[in-house]
mmCIF file of the C-alpha atoms, coordinates in Angstrom:
data_MODEL
# 
_entry.id   MODEL 
# 
loop_
_atom_site.group_PDB 
_atom_site.id 
_atom_site.type_symbol 
_atom_site.label_atom_id 
_atom_site.label_alt_id 
_atom_site.label_comp_id 
_atom_site.label_asym_id 
_atom_site.label_entity_id 
_atom_site.label_seq_id 
_atom_site.pdbx_PDB_ins_code 
_atom_site.Cartn_x 
_atom_site.Cartn_y 
_atom_site.Cartn_z 
_atom_site.occupancy 
_atom_site.B_iso_or_equiv 
_atom_site.pdbx_formal_charge 
_atom_site.auth_seq_id 
_atom_site.auth_comp_id 
_atom_site.auth_asym_id 
_atom_site.auth_atom_id 
_atom_site.pdbx_PDB_model_num 
ATOM 1   C CA . MET A 1 1   ? -7.084  -9.068 -14.138 1.00 0.00 ? 1   MET A CA 1 
ATOM 2   C CA . ARG A 1 2   ? -8.028  -6.961 -17.091 1.00 0.00 ? 2   ARG A CA 1 
ATOM 3   C CA . THR A 1 3   ? -5.202  -5.304 -19.079 1.00 0.00 ? 3   THR A CA 1 
ATOM 4   C CA . VAL A 1 4   ? -4.829  -1.656 -19.144 1.00 0.00 ? 4   VAL A CA 1 
ATOM 5   C CA . THR A 1 5   ? -3.483  0.161  -22.460 1.00 0.00 ? 5   THR A CA 1 
ATOM 6   C CA . LEU A 1 6   ? -1.004  2.757  -22.542 1.00 0.00 ? 6   LEU A CA 1 
ATOM 7   C CA . SER A 1 7   ? -3.911  4.973  -23.814 1.00 0.00 ? 7   SER A CA 1 
ATOM 8   C CA . GLN A 1 8   ? -6.049  4.554  -20.634 1.00 0.00 ? 8   GLN A CA 1 
ATOM 9   C CA . LYS A 1 9   ? -2.898  5.354  -18.618 1.00 0.00 ? 9   LYS A CA 1 
ATOM 10  C CA . PHE A 1 10  ? -2.480  8.160  -20.684 1.00 0.00 ? 10  PHE A CA 1 
ATOM 11  C CA . ILE A 1 11  ? -6.147  9.775  -20.175 1.00 0.00 ? 11  ILE A CA 1 
ATOM 12  C CA . ALA A 1 12  ? -5.910  8.757  -16.488 1.00 0.00 ? 12  ALA A CA 1 
ATOM 13  C CA . GLU A 1 13  ? -2.342  11.004 -15.880 1.00 0.00 ? 13  GLU A CA 1 
ATOM 14  C CA . LEU A 1 14  ? -3.970  13.647 -18.223 1.00 0.00 ? 14  LEU A CA 1 
ATOM 15  C CA . PHE A 1 15  ? -7.163  13.904 -16.053 1.00 0.00 ? 15  PHE A CA 1 
ATOM 16  C CA . GLY A 1 16  ? -5.834  13.392 -12.787 1.00 0.00 ? 16  GLY A CA 1 
ATOM 17  C CA . THR A 1 17  ? -2.953  16.295 -13.136 1.00 0.00 ? 17  THR A CA 1 
ATOM 18  C CA . LEU A 1 18  ? -5.989  18.495 -14.615 1.00 0.00 ? 18  LEU A CA 1 
ATOM 19  C CA . VAL A 1 19  ? -7.788  17.856 -11.245 1.00 0.00 ? 19  VAL A CA 1 
ATOM 20  C CA . LEU A 1 20  ? -4.740  18.753 -9.150  1.00 0.00 ? 20  LEU A CA 1 
ATOM 21  C CA . VAL A 1 21  ? -3.977  21.727 -10.777 1.00 0.00 ? 21  VAL A CA 1 
ATOM 22  C CA . LEU A 1 22  ? -7.499  22.943 -11.041 1.00 0.00 ? 22  LEU A CA 1 
ATOM 23  C CA . MET A 1 23  ? -8.294  22.379 -7.680  1.00 0.00 ? 23  MET A CA 1 
ATOM 24  C CA . GLY A 1 24  ? -5.177  23.090 -5.868  1.00 0.00 ? 24  GLY A CA 1 
ATOM 25  C CA . CYS A 1 25  ? -4.403  26.329 -7.695  1.00 0.00 ? 25  CYS A CA 1 
ATOM 26  C CA . GLY A 1 26  ? -8.094  26.929 -7.864  1.00 0.00 ? 26  GLY A CA 1 
ATOM 27  C CA . ALA A 1 27  ? -8.077  26.900 -4.212  1.00 0.00 ? 27  ALA A CA 1 
ATOM 28  C CA . ALA A 1 28  ? -5.652  29.646 -3.841  1.00 0.00 ? 28  ALA A CA 1 
ATOM 29  C CA . VAL A 1 29  ? -6.925  31.862 -6.673  1.00 0.00 ? 29  VAL A CA 1 
ATOM 30  C CA . LEU A 1 30  ? -10.526 31.216 -5.967  1.00 0.00 ? 30  LEU A CA 1 
ATOM 31  C CA . ALA A 1 31  ? -11.043 31.028 -2.527  1.00 0.00 ? 31  ALA A CA 1 
ATOM 32  C CA . GLY A 1 32  ? -7.639  31.754 -0.741  1.00 0.00 ? 32  GLY A CA 1 
ATOM 33  C CA . SER A 1 33  ? -8.890  34.740 0.599   1.00 0.00 ? 33  SER A CA 1 
ATOM 34  C CA . HIS A 1 34  ? -11.533 32.370 2.527   1.00 0.00 ? 34  HIS A CA 1 
ATOM 35  C CA . VAL A 1 35  ? -9.692  29.474 3.082   1.00 0.00 ? 35  VAL A CA 1 
ATOM 36  C CA . GLY A 1 36  ? -5.900  30.808 3.849   1.00 0.00 ? 36  GLY A CA 1 
ATOM 37  C CA . PHE A 1 37  ? -2.957  28.861 3.229   1.00 0.00 ? 37  PHE A CA 1 
ATOM 38  C CA . LEU A 1 38  ? -4.414  25.940 5.288   1.00 0.00 ? 38  LEU A CA 1 
ATOM 39  C CA . GLY A 1 39  ? -7.360  25.427 3.059   1.00 0.00 ? 39  GLY A CA 1 
ATOM 40  C CA . ILE A 1 40  ? -5.245  25.431 0.203   1.00 0.00 ? 40  ILE A CA 1 
ATOM 41  C CA . SER A 1 41  ? -2.791  22.948 1.741   1.00 0.00 ? 41  SER A CA 1 
ATOM 42  C CA . PHE A 1 42  ? -5.699  20.615 2.103   1.00 0.00 ? 42  PHE A CA 1 
ATOM 43  C CA . ALA A 1 43  ? -7.172  21.279 -1.234  1.00 0.00 ? 43  ALA A CA 1 
ATOM 44  C CA . PHE A 1 44  ? -3.693  19.767 -2.967  1.00 0.00 ? 44  PHE A CA 1 
ATOM 45  C CA . GLY A 1 45  ? -3.608  16.923 -0.252  1.00 0.00 ? 45  GLY A CA 1 
ATOM 46  C CA . LEU A 1 46  ? -7.309  16.322 -1.112  1.00 0.00 ? 46  LEU A CA 1 
ATOM 47  C CA . SER A 1 47  ? -6.997  16.371 -5.019  1.00 0.00 ? 47  SER A CA 1 
ATOM 48  C CA . VAL A 1 48  ? -4.316  13.879 -4.695  1.00 0.00 ? 48  VAL A CA 1 
ATOM 49  C CA . LEU A 1 49  ? -6.161  11.523 -2.183  1.00 0.00 ? 49  LEU A CA 1 
ATOM 50  C CA . ALA A 1 50  ? -9.396  11.582 -4.467  1.00 0.00 ? 50  ALA A CA 1 
ATOM 51  C CA . MET A 1 51  ? -7.274  11.027 -7.709  1.00 0.00 ? 51  MET A CA 1 
ATOM 52  C CA . CYS A 1 52  ? -5.510  8.045  -5.739  1.00 0.00 ? 52  CYS A CA 1 
ATOM 53  C CA . TYR A 1 53  ? -8.643  6.047  -5.453  1.00 0.00 ? 53  TYR A CA 1 
ATOM 54  C CA . ALA A 1 54  ? -10.073 7.565  -8.927  1.00 0.00 ? 54  ALA A CA 1 
ATOM 55  C CA . ILE A 1 55  ? -7.397  6.485  -11.021 1.00 0.00 ? 55  ILE A CA 1 
ATOM 56  C CA . GLY A 1 56  ? -4.854  4.576  -8.816  1.00 0.00 ? 56  GLY A CA 1 
ATOM 57  C CA . HIS A 1 57  ? -5.978  1.481  -10.213 1.00 0.00 ? 57  HIS A CA 1 
ATOM 58  C CA . ILE A 1 58  ? -5.154  2.232  -13.816 1.00 0.00 ? 58  ILE A CA 1 
ATOM 59  C CA . SER A 1 59  ? -1.921  4.443  -14.172 1.00 0.00 ? 59  SER A CA 1 
ATOM 60  C CA . GLY A 1 60  ? -0.672  4.380  -10.373 1.00 0.00 ? 60  GLY A CA 1 
ATOM 61  C CA . CYS A 1 61  ? -1.721  8.003  -10.167 1.00 0.00 ? 61  CYS A CA 1 
ATOM 62  C CA . HIS A 1 62  ? 1.437   9.707  -10.522 1.00 0.00 ? 62  HIS A CA 1 
ATOM 63  C CA . ILE A 1 63  ? 0.245   12.900 -12.206 1.00 0.00 ? 63  ILE A CA 1 
ATOM 64  C CA . ASN A 1 64  ? 3.775   14.368 -11.249 1.00 0.00 ? 64  ASN A CA 1 
ATOM 65  C CA . PRO A 1 65  ? 6.997   13.897 -13.431 1.00 0.00 ? 65  PRO A CA 1 
ATOM 66  C CA . ALA A 1 66  ? 8.855   13.769 -10.411 1.00 0.00 ? 66  ALA A CA 1 
ATOM 67  C CA . ILE A 1 67  ? 6.966   10.945 -9.183  1.00 0.00 ? 67  ILE A CA 1 
ATOM 68  C CA . THR A 1 68  ? 7.506   8.769  -12.698 1.00 0.00 ? 68  THR A CA 1 
ATOM 69  C CA . ILE A 1 69  ? 10.926  9.568  -13.212 1.00 0.00 ? 69  ILE A CA 1 
ATOM 70  C CA . ALA A 1 70  ? 11.540  8.316  -9.523  1.00 0.00 ? 70  ALA A CA 1 
ATOM 71  C CA . PHE A 1 71  ? 9.467   4.976  -10.361 1.00 0.00 ? 71  PHE A CA 1 
ATOM 72  C CA . LEU A 1 72  ? 11.467  4.975  -13.522 1.00 0.00 ? 72  LEU A CA 1 
ATOM 73  C CA . ALA A 1 73  ? 14.492  4.715  -11.409 1.00 0.00 ? 73  ALA A CA 1 
ATOM 74  C CA . VAL A 1 74  ? 13.623  2.320  -9.468  1.00 0.00 ? 74  VAL A CA 1 
ATOM 75  C CA . GLY A 1 75  ? 11.896  0.110  -11.843 1.00 0.00 ? 75  GLY A CA 1 
ATOM 76  C CA . ARG A 1 76  ? 8.481   -0.126 -10.880 1.00 0.00 ? 76  ARG A CA 1 
ATOM 77  C CA . ILE A 1 77  ? 7.693   1.551  -14.765 1.00 0.00 ? 77  ILE A CA 1 
ATOM 78  C CA . THR A 1 78  ? 9.244   1.263  -18.183 1.00 0.00 ? 78  THR A CA 1 
ATOM 79  C CA . SER A 1 79  ? 10.796  4.039  -20.421 1.00 0.00 ? 79  SER A CA 1 
ATOM 80  C CA . LYS A 1 80  ? 7.812   4.072  -22.857 1.00 0.00 ? 80  LYS A CA 1 
ATOM 81  C CA . GLU A 1 81  ? 5.272   4.422  -19.865 1.00 0.00 ? 81  GLU A CA 1 
ATOM 82  C CA . ALA A 1 82  ? 7.315   7.212  -18.549 1.00 0.00 ? 82  ALA A CA 1 
ATOM 83  C CA . VAL A 1 83  ? 7.703   8.983  -21.246 1.00 0.00 ? 83  VAL A CA 1 
ATOM 84  C CA . ALA A 1 84  ? 3.406   8.959  -21.848 1.00 0.00 ? 84  ALA A CA 1 
ATOM 85  C CA . TYR A 1 85  ? 2.866   9.861  -18.341 1.00 0.00 ? 85  TYR A CA 1 
ATOM 86  C CA . ILE A 1 86  ? 5.246   12.658 -18.289 1.00 0.00 ? 86  ILE A CA 1 
ATOM 87  C CA . VAL A 1 87  ? 3.321   14.039 -21.705 1.00 0.00 ? 87  VAL A CA 1 
ATOM 88  C CA . ALA A 1 88  ? -0.015  13.388 -20.048 1.00 0.00 ? 88  ALA A CA 1 
ATOM 89  C CA . GLN A 1 89  ? 0.775   15.102 -17.012 1.00 0.00 ? 89  GLN A CA 1 
ATOM 90  C CA . ILE A 1 90  ? 2.131   18.232 -18.456 1.00 0.00 ? 90  ILE A CA 1 
ATOM 91  C CA . ILE A 1 91  ? -0.914  18.546 -20.956 1.00 0.00 ? 91  ILE A CA 1 
ATOM 92  C CA . GLY A 1 92  ? -3.105  18.118 -18.239 1.00 0.00 ? 92  GLY A CA 1 
ATOM 93  C CA . GLY A 1 93  ? -1.442  20.417 -15.992 1.00 0.00 ? 93  GLY A CA 1 
ATOM 94  C CA . ILE A 1 94  ? -2.017  22.898 -18.636 1.00 0.00 ? 94  ILE A CA 1 
ATOM 95  C CA . ILE A 1 95  ? -5.699  22.255 -19.338 1.00 0.00 ? 95  ILE A CA 1 
ATOM 96  C CA . GLY A 1 96  ? -6.062  22.631 -15.790 1.00 0.00 ? 96  GLY A CA 1 
ATOM 97  C CA . ALA A 1 97  ? -4.321  25.907 -15.613 1.00 0.00 ? 97  ALA A CA 1 
ATOM 98  C CA . GLY A 1 98  ? -6.419  26.818 -18.301 1.00 0.00 ? 98  GLY A CA 1 
ATOM 99  C CA . ILE A 1 99  ? -9.745  25.994 -17.002 1.00 0.00 ? 99  ILE A CA 1 
ATOM 100 C CA . LEU A 1 100 ? -9.002  27.885 -13.978 1.00 0.00 ? 100 LEU A CA 1 
ATOM 101 C CA . TYR A 1 101 ? -8.151  30.931 -15.892 1.00 0.00 ? 101 TYR A CA 1 
ATOM 102 C CA . LEU A 1 102 ? -11.307 30.849 -17.877 1.00 0.00 ? 102 LEU A CA 1 
ATOM 103 C CA . ILE A 1 103 ? -13.282 30.695 -14.774 1.00 0.00 ? 103 ILE A CA 1 
ATOM 104 C CA . ALA A 1 104 ? -11.243 33.331 -12.845 1.00 0.00 ? 104 ALA A CA 1 
ATOM 105 C CA . THR A 1 105 ? -12.205 35.618 -15.613 1.00 0.00 ? 105 THR A CA 1 
ATOM 106 C CA . GLY A 1 106 ? -15.596 35.763 -14.627 1.00 0.00 ? 106 GLY A CA 1 
ATOM 107 C CA . LYS A 1 107 ? -14.785 38.075 -11.666 1.00 0.00 ? 107 LYS A CA 1 
ATOM 108 C CA . ALA A 1 108 ? -14.576 41.695 -13.133 1.00 0.00 ? 108 ALA A CA 1 
ATOM 109 C CA . GLU A 1 109 ? -11.589 42.427 -10.840 1.00 0.00 ? 109 GLU A CA 1 
ATOM 110 C CA . TYR A 1 110 ? -9.448  39.775 -11.855 1.00 0.00 ? 110 TYR A CA 1 
ATOM 111 C CA . THR A 1 111 ? -6.244  39.968 -13.547 1.00 0.00 ? 111 THR A CA 1 
ATOM 112 C CA . LEU A 1 112 ? -3.338  37.455 -14.255 1.00 0.00 ? 112 LEU A CA 1 
ATOM 113 C CA . ALA A 1 113 ? -0.894  39.974 -13.052 1.00 0.00 ? 113 ALA A CA 1 
ATOM 114 C CA . ALA A 1 114 ? -2.671  40.814 -9.919  1.00 0.00 ? 114 ALA A CA 1 
ATOM 115 C CA . ASN A 1 115 ? -4.085  37.640 -9.234  1.00 0.00 ? 115 ASN A CA 1 
ATOM 116 C CA . GLY A 1 116 ? -2.447  34.801 -10.947 1.00 0.00 ? 116 GLY A CA 1 
ATOM 117 C CA . LEU A 1 117 ? -3.378  31.460 -11.162 1.00 0.00 ? 117 LEU A CA 1 
ATOM 118 C CA . GLY A 1 118 ? -1.326  30.003 -8.191  1.00 0.00 ? 118 GLY A CA 1 
ATOM 119 C CA . GLN A 1 119 ? 2.033   30.026 -9.834  1.00 0.00 ? 119 GLN A CA 1 
ATOM 120 C CA . ASN A 1 120 ? 5.132   29.333 -8.130  1.00 0.00 ? 120 ASN A CA 1 
ATOM 121 C CA . GLY A 1 121 ? 8.073   31.626 -7.398  1.00 0.00 ? 121 GLY A CA 1 
ATOM 122 C CA . VAL A 1 122 ? 11.017  32.461 -5.476  1.00 0.00 ? 122 VAL A CA 1 
ATOM 123 C CA . GLY A 1 123 ? 12.872  35.737 -4.696  1.00 0.00 ? 123 GLY A CA 1 
ATOM 124 C CA . GLU A 1 124 ? 10.039  38.474 -5.110  1.00 0.00 ? 124 GLU A CA 1 
ATOM 125 C CA . ALA A 1 125 ? 7.944   36.057 -6.591  1.00 0.00 ? 125 ALA A CA 1 
ATOM 126 C CA . SER A 1 126 ? 7.813   34.114 -3.554  1.00 0.00 ? 126 SER A CA 1 
ATOM 127 C CA . PRO A 1 127 ? 4.728   34.590 -0.829  1.00 0.00 ? 127 PRO A CA 1 
ATOM 128 C CA . ASP A 1 128 ? 7.075   35.489 1.632   1.00 0.00 ? 128 ASP A CA 1 
ATOM 129 C CA . LYS A 1 129 ? 10.164  36.553 -0.324  1.00 0.00 ? 129 LYS A CA 1 
ATOM 130 C CA . TYR A 1 130 ? 12.400  33.853 0.209   1.00 0.00 ? 130 TYR A CA 1 
ATOM 131 C CA . ALA A 1 131 ? 15.747  33.784 -1.881  1.00 0.00 ? 131 ALA A CA 1 
ATOM 132 C CA . LEU A 1 132 ? 15.909  31.215 -4.635  1.00 0.00 ? 132 LEU A CA 1 
ATOM 133 C CA . MET A 1 133 ? 18.363  28.971 -2.523  1.00 0.00 ? 133 MET A CA 1 
ATOM 134 C CA . SER A 1 134 ? 15.688  28.935 0.398   1.00 0.00 ? 134 SER A CA 1 
ATOM 135 C CA . GLY A 1 135 ? 13.199  27.819 -2.843  1.00 0.00 ? 135 GLY A CA 1 
ATOM 136 C CA . MET A 1 136 ? 15.298  25.278 -4.120  1.00 0.00 ? 136 MET A CA 1 
ATOM 137 C CA . ILE A 1 137 ? 16.319  23.917 -1.078  1.00 0.00 ? 137 ILE A CA 1 
ATOM 138 C CA . ALA A 1 138 ? 12.724  23.362 -0.026  1.00 0.00 ? 138 ALA A CA 1 
ATOM 139 C CA . GLU A 1 139 ? 11.500  21.655 -3.247  1.00 0.00 ? 139 GLU A CA 1 
ATOM 140 C CA . ILE A 1 140 ? 14.354  19.087 -3.269  1.00 0.00 ? 140 ILE A CA 1 
ATOM 141 C CA . VAL A 1 141 ? 14.008  17.924 0.253   1.00 0.00 ? 141 VAL A CA 1 
ATOM 142 C CA . PHE A 1 142 ? 10.046  18.332 0.384   1.00 0.00 ? 142 PHE A CA 1 
ATOM 143 C CA . THR A 1 143 ? 9.924   16.101 -3.039  1.00 0.00 ? 143 THR A CA 1 
ATOM 144 C CA . ALA A 1 144 ? 12.527  13.697 -1.303  1.00 0.00 ? 144 ALA A CA 1 
ATOM 145 C CA . ILE A 1 145 ? 10.450  13.368 1.709   1.00 0.00 ? 145 ILE A CA 1 
ATOM 146 C CA . PHE A 1 146 ? 7.001   12.965 -0.335  1.00 0.00 ? 146 PHE A CA 1 
ATOM 147 C CA . LEU A 1 147 ? 8.468   10.197 -2.808  1.00 0.00 ? 147 LEU A CA 1 
ATOM 148 C CA . THR A 1 148 ? 9.759   8.201  0.342   1.00 0.00 ? 148 THR A CA 1 
ATOM 149 C CA . VAL A 1 149 ? 5.950   8.056  1.626   1.00 0.00 ? 149 VAL A CA 1 
ATOM 150 C CA . ILE A 1 150 ? 4.944   7.288  -1.757  1.00 0.00 ? 150 ILE A CA 1 
ATOM 151 C CA . LEU A 1 151 ? 7.026   4.543  -2.341  1.00 0.00 ? 151 LEU A CA 1 
ATOM 152 C CA . GLY A 1 152 ? 7.057   3.383  1.276   1.00 0.00 ? 152 GLY A CA 1 
ATOM 153 C CA . SER A 1 153 ? 3.284   3.266  0.843   1.00 0.00 ? 153 SER A CA 1 
ATOM 154 C CA . THR A 1 154 ? 2.879   1.554  -2.149  1.00 0.00 ? 154 THR A CA 1 
ATOM 155 C CA . SER A 1 155 ? 5.331   -1.179 -1.452  1.00 0.00 ? 155 SER A CA 1 
ATOM 156 C CA . LYS A 1 156 ? 4.827   -4.513 -1.772  1.00 0.00 ? 156 LYS A CA 1 
ATOM 157 C CA . ASN A 1 157 ? 6.254   -5.307 1.523   1.00 0.00 ? 157 ASN A CA 1 
ATOM 158 C CA . ASN A 1 158 ? 3.783   -2.740 3.383   1.00 0.00 ? 158 ASN A CA 1 
ATOM 159 C CA . PRO A 1 159 ? 0.640   -4.636 4.690   1.00 0.00 ? 159 PRO A CA 1 
ATOM 160 C CA . THR A 1 160 ? -1.122  -1.317 4.743   1.00 0.00 ? 160 THR A CA 1 
ATOM 161 C CA . GLY A 1 161 ? -0.942  -0.248 0.885   1.00 0.00 ? 161 GLY A CA 1 
ATOM 162 C CA . THR A 1 162 ? -4.778  -0.513 0.151   1.00 0.00 ? 162 THR A CA 1 
ATOM 163 C CA . VAL A 1 163 ? -5.019  3.055  2.324   1.00 0.00 ? 163 VAL A CA 1 
ATOM 164 C CA . ALA A 1 164 ? -1.582  4.394  0.338   1.00 0.00 ? 164 ALA A CA 1 
ATOM 165 C CA . GLY A 1 165 ? -3.831  7.042  -0.985  1.00 0.00 ? 165 GLY A CA 1 
ATOM 166 C CA . VAL A 1 166 ? -4.516  8.703  2.680   1.00 0.00 ? 166 VAL A CA 1 
ATOM 167 C CA . ALA A 1 167 ? -0.815  8.676  3.691   1.00 0.00 ? 167 ALA A CA 1 
ATOM 168 C CA . ILE A 1 168 ? 0.191   9.894  -0.116  1.00 0.00 ? 168 ILE A CA 1 
ATOM 169 C CA . GLY A 1 169 ? -2.483  12.854 0.365   1.00 0.00 ? 169 GLY A CA 1 
ATOM 170 C CA . LEU A 1 170 ? -1.730  14.154 3.952   1.00 0.00 ? 170 LEU A CA 1 
ATOM 171 C CA . SER A 1 171 ? 1.757   13.975 3.193   1.00 0.00 ? 171 SER A CA 1 
ATOM 172 C CA . LEU A 1 172 ? 1.646   16.188 0.806   1.00 0.00 ? 172 LEU A CA 1 
ATOM 173 C CA . THR A 1 173 ? -0.836  18.670 2.666   1.00 0.00 ? 173 THR A CA 1 
ATOM 174 C CA . LEU A 1 174 ? 1.550   18.505 5.098   1.00 0.00 ? 174 LEU A CA 1 
ATOM 175 C CA . ILE A 1 175 ? 4.138   19.836 2.875   1.00 0.00 ? 175 ILE A CA 1 
ATOM 176 C CA . HIS A 1 176 ? 1.853   22.695 1.816   1.00 0.00 ? 176 HIS A CA 1 
ATOM 177 C CA . ILE A 1 177 ? 1.401   23.572 5.101   1.00 0.00 ? 177 ILE A CA 1 
ATOM 178 C CA . VAL A 1 178 ? 4.972   24.026 5.645   1.00 0.00 ? 178 VAL A CA 1 
ATOM 179 C CA . GLY A 1 179 ? 6.021   25.213 2.514   1.00 0.00 ? 179 GLY A CA 1 
ATOM 180 C CA . ILE A 1 180 ? 3.590   27.785 0.476   1.00 0.00 ? 180 ILE A CA 1 
ATOM 181 C CA . PRO A 1 181 ? 5.111   30.917 2.195   1.00 0.00 ? 181 PRO A CA 1 
ATOM 182 C CA . VAL A 1 182 ? 8.580   29.602 0.485   1.00 0.00 ? 182 VAL A CA 1 
ATOM 183 C CA . THR A 1 183 ? 7.782   29.002 -2.932  1.00 0.00 ? 183 THR A CA 1 
ATOM 184 C CA . GLY A 1 184 ? 3.665   28.348 -3.044  1.00 0.00 ? 184 GLY A CA 1 
ATOM 185 C CA . VAL A 1 185 ? 5.005   24.486 -3.371  1.00 0.00 ? 185 VAL A CA 1 
ATOM 186 C CA . SER A 1 186 ? 5.564   22.664 -6.308  1.00 0.00 ? 186 SER A CA 1 
ATOM 187 C CA . VAL A 1 187 ? 6.794   19.251 -5.592  1.00 0.00 ? 187 VAL A CA 1 
ATOM 188 C CA . ASN A 1 188 ? 5.746   18.541 -9.055  1.00 0.00 ? 188 ASN A CA 1 
ATOM 189 C CA . PRO A 1 189 ? 6.978   19.984 -12.145 1.00 0.00 ? 189 PRO A CA 1 
ATOM 190 C CA . ALA A 1 190 ? 3.941   19.398 -14.253 1.00 0.00 ? 190 ALA A CA 1 
ATOM 191 C CA . ARG A 1 191 ? 2.017   21.595 -11.425 1.00 0.00 ? 191 ARG A CA 1 
ATOM 192 C CA . SER A 1 192 ? 4.084   24.452 -11.945 1.00 0.00 ? 192 SER A CA 1 
ATOM 193 C CA . ILE A 1 193 ? 4.204   24.256 -15.765 1.00 0.00 ? 193 ILE A CA 1 
ATOM 194 C CA . GLY A 1 194 ? 0.669   24.468 -16.196 1.00 0.00 ? 194 GLY A CA 1 
ATOM 195 C CA . PRO A 1 195 ? -0.079  28.088 -14.292 1.00 0.00 ? 195 PRO A CA 1 
ATOM 196 C CA . ALA A 1 196 ? 3.751   29.475 -15.785 1.00 0.00 ? 196 ALA A CA 1 
ATOM 197 C CA . ILE A 1 197 ? 2.464   29.048 -19.072 1.00 0.00 ? 197 ILE A CA 1 
ATOM 198 C CA . PHE A 1 198 ? -0.461  31.495 -18.754 1.00 0.00 ? 198 PHE A CA 1 
ATOM 199 C CA . VAL A 1 199 ? 1.215   33.702 -16.302 1.00 0.00 ? 199 VAL A CA 1 
ATOM 200 C CA . GLY A 1 200 ? 4.449   34.180 -17.886 1.00 0.00 ? 200 GLY A CA 1 
ATOM 201 C CA . GLY A 1 201 ? 7.052   36.563 -16.448 1.00 0.00 ? 201 GLY A CA 1 
ATOM 202 C CA . ALA A 1 202 ? 8.811   35.628 -13.542 1.00 0.00 ? 202 ALA A CA 1 
ATOM 203 C CA . ALA A 1 203 ? 6.706   32.228 -13.128 1.00 0.00 ? 203 ALA A CA 1 
ATOM 204 C CA . LEU A 1 204 ? 8.333   31.488 -16.486 1.00 0.00 ? 204 LEU A CA 1 
ATOM 205 C CA . SER A 1 205 ? 11.778  32.814 -15.848 1.00 0.00 ? 205 SER A CA 1 
ATOM 206 C CA . ASN A 1 206 ? 11.641  30.742 -12.279 1.00 0.00 ? 206 ASN A CA 1 
ATOM 207 C CA . LEU A 1 207 ? 9.945   27.613 -13.628 1.00 0.00 ? 207 LEU A CA 1 
ATOM 208 C CA . TRP A 1 208 ? 13.460  25.676 -14.054 1.00 0.00 ? 208 TRP A CA 1 
ATOM 209 C CA . VAL A 1 209 ? 13.487  25.655 -10.151 1.00 0.00 ? 209 VAL A CA 1 
ATOM 210 C CA . PHE A 1 210 ? 10.283  24.118 -10.164 1.00 0.00 ? 210 PHE A CA 1 
ATOM 211 C CA . ILE A 1 211 ? 11.349  21.648 -12.506 1.00 0.00 ? 211 ILE A CA 1 
ATOM 212 C CA . VAL A 1 212 ? 15.036  20.831 -11.764 1.00 0.00 ? 212 VAL A CA 1 
ATOM 213 C CA . GLY A 1 213 ? 13.975  20.762 -7.699  1.00 0.00 ? 213 GLY A CA 1 
ATOM 214 C CA . PRO A 1 214 ? 11.241  18.281 -7.712  1.00 0.00 ? 214 PRO A CA 1 
ATOM 215 C CA . ILE A 1 215 ? 12.976  15.695 -10.058 1.00 0.00 ? 215 ILE A CA 1 
ATOM 216 C CA . VAL A 1 216 ? 16.544  15.721 -7.869  1.00 0.00 ? 216 VAL A CA 1 
ATOM 217 C CA . GLY A 1 217 ? 14.660  15.405 -4.818  1.00 0.00 ? 217 GLY A CA 1 
ATOM 218 C CA . GLY A 1 218 ? 12.221  12.733 -6.252  1.00 0.00 ? 218 GLY A CA 1 
ATOM 219 C CA . LEU A 1 219 ? 15.539  10.631 -7.285  1.00 0.00 ? 219 LEU A CA 1 
ATOM 220 C CA . ILE A 1 220 ? 17.126  11.499 -3.739  1.00 0.00 ? 220 ILE A CA 1 
ATOM 221 C CA . GLY A 1 221 ? 14.006  10.207 -2.306  1.00 0.00 ? 221 GLY A CA 1 
ATOM 222 C CA . ALA A 1 222 ? 14.071  6.958  -4.323  1.00 0.00 ? 222 ALA A CA 1 
ATOM 223 C CA . ALA A 1 223 ? 17.434  6.762  -3.175  1.00 0.00 ? 223 ALA A CA 1 
ATOM 224 C CA . ILE A 1 224 ? 16.662  6.794  0.457   1.00 0.00 ? 224 ILE A CA 1 
ATOM 225 C CA . TRP A 1 225 ? 13.809  4.527  0.018   1.00 0.00 ? 225 TRP A CA 1 
ATOM 226 C CA . LYS A 1 226 ? 16.075  2.044  -1.756  1.00 0.00 ? 226 LYS A CA 1 
ATOM 227 C CA . LEU A 1 227 ? 18.266  2.255  1.039   1.00 0.00 ? 227 LEU A CA 1 
ATOM 228 C CA . MET A 1 228 ? 15.308  1.121  3.396   1.00 0.00 ? 228 MET A CA 1 
ATOM 229 C CA . ASP A 1 229 ? 13.213  -0.803 1.928   1.00 0.00 ? 229 ASP A CA 1 
ATOM 230 C CA . LYS A 1 230 ? 13.232  -2.223 -1.873  1.00 0.00 ? 230 LYS A CA 1 
ATOM 231 C CA . ASP A 1 231 ? 10.826  -4.478 -3.358  1.00 0.00 ? 231 ASP A CA 1 
# 
């Protein structure tokens, strides 16, 4: 088996996160009026599923700081890898949002203020005006569920590991189907950071919710998994 370098893993995580933000948030910004919340949900899930098979053999396809931190907590990666992954993911999220912005501005009536970049929000910035507490609870619980699925489906004790990408992608789709009205769904700090940097305002001031919530939820998910099935 060939050795994968940390730089290769860095590029894979950057590219994978770029694709997730571009396609997931792109579905909301460019195609939302055509596909609705259900279509946006599948765009995020299918992006993760596709990247699992494109870069999973290189980096494990975390493309999410909450996943990386949870994997560090259960000993599946080193601290050096974790730092590199998180930096790559944030850069990838920013580039993905930047590409989406360049595409969106090709429509004359598009504006960041009116149309955004698929950013997450709570309170008045929530799609259905859910309060901050509801948003935080949703992000923590949904991320905990997501991490439990990821850790379980990729466990060496799971004989169906070769189809882990399907379970992971569909679980993210399910989370979006339920959670988009609440926060737009983050469960991924890098996915939230990219759009927020460009949009600013409430997206930036509320960004802490979408960093703290997923990280706490990821660690809870890791703890739940360890209680059930430790590698």
